[in-house]
N, C-alpha and C positions, 0 to 999 in steps of 0.2 A: 606390358602389352604382349599379346601373342600375335605373331606375324607368320603367314604362310606365303612363301615365294614359290610360284609354280611355273612350269613351262620353260625354265631357263636351263642353260648349260652350266653346271657347277664346275668351276675351275679351282681345284685345291692343290696348290703347289707343295704343301706339306705332305700330302698323300701321293703326289705325282699322278693325279688322276683328273680326267675330265669326264663327267657323267651328266646325263639328262635325268634330273630327279627333282622332286620338291625339296625345299629347305624350310625347316621349322625353327622358329625363334620364340623363346619364352624366358622371361625374367632376365633379359639382357644377355642371354647365352644362346648358343646354337643347341637346340634340343635334339636335332637329328635330321637325317635326310630320308627321302622316300615317303610313300603315302602312309598315313596313320589315321584311320576313320575316327578314332577317339579324340583327335586333336581339333579343338574348336577355336579357330583364330578370331582375334578381334579385327584383323585386317588381312586381306589377301592382295598380293601384288602379282600381276601377270607379267612374267619375264619371258614370254614366248619369243624365240628368236634372238634372245640376248644372252650375254655372258654374265654369270654371277661369280664375282671374285671376292677374296678377302679384302677388307678395306685397305686402300692405298696408304702408304706411310712415306712422307717426304722428309728426308734428313736435312734439308737445306732450304730454309725460307727466311726472308727478311720481312719482318712485320712493321718496322720503322717506329715502333711504339715501345717505350716513350721517346719523345724528342722530335720526331718528324711526322707527326700524325696528319699533316697535310698530304703526305704521300700514301699512308696506309695507317689503319688502327688495328688493334688486336681483333676487334669485331669484324671489320671489313675483310681482313686477312683470313679469319676463320670462315667467314661466309664464302669467300672465294675458294678456300680449300675444300669445303663441303661440296660446292658446285663442281669441283674438279675430281671428286671421288675420294678425297683424302680424309681419313678418320683420325689421323695423328700427323702432326707436323713438328719439326724442330726449328726453333727460332734462333737465328744467329745473334751474337752479342753486340754487334756494332751499332747499338742504340745510343741515345744521348739523354742521360749518362750511359756509359758502357755498363754492360751486365758483368761487373767484376766483383760483386758481393751479393749478399742475400736480398737486398731491397728490390732490385730490378727482377731477379728470378721470381720472387713471390708476387710482385706486381703483375707481371705478364701472365703467369699461370693462374693466379686468382681471377684475373679479368676474363681469361678464356673459360674458366669453369663457370663463372657467372653468366656468360653469354650462352653456353650450353650447346655449342655446335662441335666443331673439330677440337679434339684435345691438343694441348700445346705443351711441349717440353722446351723450356728455355735453356739454351746453351750458355755456359759461362765463358768469359774471356780467359785467355792464357795469362795475360799480364794486366796489371793495373792500368786502366785507361787505354788499353791496347797500345801502350807506348813502348812495349818491347823491353822493359828494364826490370821491373819488379813483379814477381809472381802474384797473381790475384788470390783472393781469399778462398782457396779450394775447400778447406774444411767447412767454412760457413756456407758456401754454395752447395756442397753436398748435403749438408744438414737441411737446406731449403728444398732439396729434391733434385738438384742438378746431377745429370749422369754423363755429361760430355762437356769438353772445353774446346774452344777454337779461337783463333785470332782472325777469323774470316773478314775479308776486306783488305787484308794485308798478311804478310808473313812475319813471324818473329825472326828478324835477321841475325840476332845474336845467337849463335849456335850453342853457346854455353848456357844461356838462359833457357833456351828451348830444351836442351838435354835435361836440365834440372826439372823442368815441367814434366817431361816424359818419365823421369824416374819416379816422381810423385804419382803420376797417372798409373804407372805400372804397379806400384805398391798398393794403390787404392782403387783399382779397377775403374778408372775414368777413361772414357773414349777420347782420343785426340783426333780432332777433325781439322785437317790441314788445308789451308789456302796456299797454294804453291806459286809464289811469284817473287823473283829476285827484283826488288824495286829499283836497284841500282842499274839494271839493264833495260828498264822500261823506257827511260829517256824521252818522255813525252809522246810515246806511241799511242795511237787510238784504234788501230786495227791490225790485222795480221801483216807481217813484213813480207810482202810479195809483189808481183807485178800489178795486182789490182790497186795496192796502196800507191805505187808509183803512178799509175794511170790517174788516180784521183788526187794525186799531189799531197798525200797524207803520210805522216810518220808511222812506221810500223813497229809491231811488237813481235820479236822473234820467238820461236819455239823454245829456245834456250832459257827464256825468262821463266817458263814453267819447269822445264826438264831439270835444270840445275837444283831447284829446291825439292823436286820429287826425289831425286837421287839422294840429296842430303837427308831428307826426312826418313827415307827408307833405311839408310845406314844408321841413323840415330835410333830408330825403332828396333833395328836388329840388335844394337848395343844395349838398349835399356829394357827391351822386352815388353814395351807398351803396345796397346792396341791402337793402330794408326789407320784412320780413314781418310783417303785422299779425295778432296772435294773437286767438283767440276773439271775433271780431266779433259783435256782438249787435244793432246798431241799423240802421234803414233808412238813416239818413244816413251811416253807415260805408260801406254799399254804394255809395251815390251818390258819396261822396268818392273811393273806390277807383276807380270807373269814370272819374271826371273826371281823376284823377291819371294813370291809364294812358293816357288820350287825350293827356295833356300830356307823356308821355314819361318820367314818374317810374318808377324801377325798384322798383315796389311789387307785392307779392303779398299775399293775404289768405286766412285760414282761417275756417271755420264749424264749430262743434261740434254733434254730434247732438242734445244737449239743447236747443240754441237753435233748431234747425230742426224739432224734434219737438213742443215744448211752448211754450205762451205763458202769460202770467200768469193767464189765465182757467182754466187747468188746475190751479191750486193749490187743493186742496180745503179746506185748513185751515192753521193755523200749525204747519207741520211742517218741521223742520230739514233733511229730505232734499230739500226744494225750494230750499234756500239755496245759491246758487252765485254766483261773481263772474267776469264780469258776470252780473247776474240774468236770469231769464226775463223777456222783454220782452212788448210788446203783440202782438196777432194781426197787426197791420200790419207790425211789425218782423219777426216770424217769417216771414210770407209774402214779404217783400222779401228776406230771406236765402235762401229757397228759390229765388226768381226769380234772385237774383244767382248762385247756384250753377248754375242751369239755363242761364244765358246766358254762363257763363265769366267773369263779373266777379270772382267769388270763386273762388279757385284750388283750394283743398284742404279736405278734411274731416279735422279733428284732434279728439282726444278731450278734452284738458285733464284727463286721468285724475288725480283728486285723492282718494286714499283717506284715510279717517279711521277712528278707533276708534268703536265703537257709541255710547259715551257722549258723543262729540263731535257726533253727528248726531241721535240719537234724543231730541230735546228741542226746545223752541220755537226759532224762528229767532233771537230775540234772544240766545240762549245758544249756538247751534250754530256750528260752524266753516263757512266757505265751502268748497264743493267737492262733486264728484260723481265716482264711478268711471265709466269709459267704455270701457276696452279690450275688455271682453267683450260689450258691447252695440252697438258702433259699426256693425258690418256689418248686423245685423238691423234696427236703427233706420233706417239709410240705405236698405236695400232696402224696408222696409215703408212708410216715410214719404216717400221721394223717388222710388224707382223704381216702386213699385206705384201711386203717385199721379200718375205721368206727368211729374214734374219732371226726372228723369234717366233716361237709358237705362242698361242694364248697362255699356255702353262708357264712358259718362260717369262712372259710379260708380267704375270701375277707374281712370279718369283722375284723379279727385279724391282717391282713396285710395292710389294707387300712382305713376302716371307723373308727375303734377304735383309731389307732394312730393319725388320723386327729383330732378326738374329744379330745384326751388327750392333744395334742399340741395346740388346738384351731386354726387350719388352715383349708383352704378349702381342700376338697378331700373326697373320699369314696362313691361317688354317680355317677350313670349313668343317672340321671335325666336331662331333658332339662334345659339349662341355666348354668349348672355346668361346671367347668373347664374341658377341654378335656384331662385329664390324664387317659391313658388307658394301660392296660397290657393284652396281648393275650398269652395264654399258651396252648400248645399241650399236652393233657393227654393220647392220644391213642398210641403214639410211645415210645418205650423204648430206652433209650440211656445210654451211659457210661460217668460218670463224668471224665473229662480229664483236670487236672490243667494246662497243657501246652496250652490250648485254652483260659484260663482266660485273661480278659482285665486287671485285677489287676496285679500289680507287685508281689503280694504275691501268693505263691503256697502252703502255709502251711495248708494242710487239710488232715484229716484221711479218707476222703471219696473218694479218688482217686480210680478209677476202679469200683466203685459201679454202679450197674444197677438201673436206676430210671426212673420215668415218671413225667411229669409236666414241660416240657421245655418251656422257654420263647421264643416266636417267634418274637413278636413286642412289643416295648415300645413307647408310644406316650405321649409327654408332651406339654401342651398348644397347642394341635392340630398339632404338628410337630413330625414326626417319628424320634426318637433319637436312636433307635436300631432296627435292622432287622436281624433275624437269617438267612433267606433265605430258602434253601431247607430242607425238613424234611428227616430224615434217621432213619430206624429201627435199 
């Protein structure tokens, strides 16, 4: 199909340019920009007043499939991703069974291909069964197409085992994606350890729970030479350690989630399970340092940590609720509203954090609107305000504290490989 996108502002982070021009798509590739009278499109998309960006890439998603499909399936997760502007997502391995071999890798990726919306890269686990003892089947998983490993949902607490995994990863160019949590320090905590926790009578999770493992993982990455990506960073000291590690030549990158740069512990109104996430919402200082880290390029990517749960698992007090928040369908609007409109990021930096940098971290195509590149495109409307309504989500998960919030930055179209995989339709104030 030939598609002509006209009237939009083209945001190309690879070229570091924002231009008002037409964009031509043909045979799944970007054919070029600007007017071309000889180009006869099968479809025209009016992007007047909108930003046209390279398709978003989410390095951190939980699809819950196999094993917990009452929370999400590959199909509903991919539909949610498409609705959120994501053309590629990476699925975490804490499924049931765990993605520690070829079977689950192939199952998820084949299911996503058959569905035909957002493409999925299934991440493999670091250890068998995520038990932290024996390394998973890395050669088999790589043969099945796996390009990254993670123990997400927990940390590998045995540093010797983790170093062995990092040595393999360094030798075979596997990306290590680290969930940094000292489980021995959690001690039943359900939210940030601060005055708000005391006010609500809840056990707290200190910043040290994250910071200790961030420091360890950076030191092990320095020793082994592996590529280390730090997931869902939530503390000010994580930002400072990432900055110092990069200056020291460590091959480290880091992501921040929209809930962590949008909210802080002061925003928790009551003991509500929808505000329970891991890592938890931190202090205002932590939130502001995360924003600063993104604005200065210290923190490389914006990822969602999309973690859907059934209503009964979240609509309860924090002590009983599961950890997690859905994020695929709110990432773009929260980034635009809380980072771009507040001056922390430019539209170019937003596309860099949500498309170009994730592509470079994962070493996959994406992040460019240049001719010849894959036609993965996200079109967002930033002029019209709308209200976040979880009942409209394509995801099975409705667990979000952002319900009812007024935002801008609505995804109108998502195009993958030159095919429209999501179309919002009419705009509404």
